[in-house]
C-alpha positions, 0 to 999 in steps of 0.5 A, spaced: 088 655 320 096 654 320 099 656 313 106 654 310 109 653 303 108 647 300 113 643 296 108 641 290 109 646 284 103 644 280 097 641 283 094 635 279 086 636 279 083 631 275 075 633 276 072 639 280 069 636 286 067 639 293 074 638 295 078 640 289 077 645 284 081 648 278 079 655 277 083 655 270 080 649 267 072 650 268 072 644 263 074 638 268 069 633 269 065 633 276 066 628 281 070 626 288 077 625 289 083 624 293 090 627 293 096 622 295 103 623 296 103 630 300 111 632 301 113 632 308 118 639 309 125 638 309 129 639 316 135 644 315 142 642 318 140 647 324 134 642 325 129 648 323 124 646 318 126 649 311 120 652 308 122 654 300 118 659 296 113 656 293 107 658 288 103 652 292 100 654 300 099 648 304 094 650 309 092 645 316 085 647 318 085 645 325 079 645 330 074 645 325 068 649 328 065 651 321 064 648 315 070 650 311 069 649 303 073 650 297 069 656 296 071 659 303 078 658 301 077 660 295 074 667 298 080 668 303 086 666 299 083 671 293 085 676 298 093 675 297 092 674 289 088 670 284 087 663 286 088 657 280 086 651 284 085 648 291 085 641 293 082 639 300 084 632 303 084 629 310 091 627 313 093 625 320 085 626 322 085 633 320 083 637 314 089 640 309 088 644 303 093 646 297 092 652 294 096 654 287 097 661 285 100 663 278 107 665 281 112 664 286 108 667 293 110 673 295 111 676 302 105 679 302 102 671 302 100 669 309 105 663 310 107 662 317 101 665 320 095 663 323 088 665 321 081 664 324 075 663 319 070 663 324 069 671 322 066 668 315 
């Protein structure tokens, strides 16, 4: 799993499902959902991808050998702070997830790293 900052500031979770969860609003209806309009990172003048700090992380899940669920992501990312919302979606043939925290992500967050979920 590759982790970077997302350009999103607040995830709009309309209902709880196996692919999205709003931990701050348990009263949302339960249904299936999809997320559209994922913002691509911008490139700086030096040609490198600029990753502005954000309260939302983007996790790109590659080579899925195990079932990755909202609950698994919540367990993994709760180690870095209180997770507010999670939204999973498919893009370019791969699975991605947006994980929202209450405030800006600190240097303790795993951005720019790769995690192996096989140990879970």
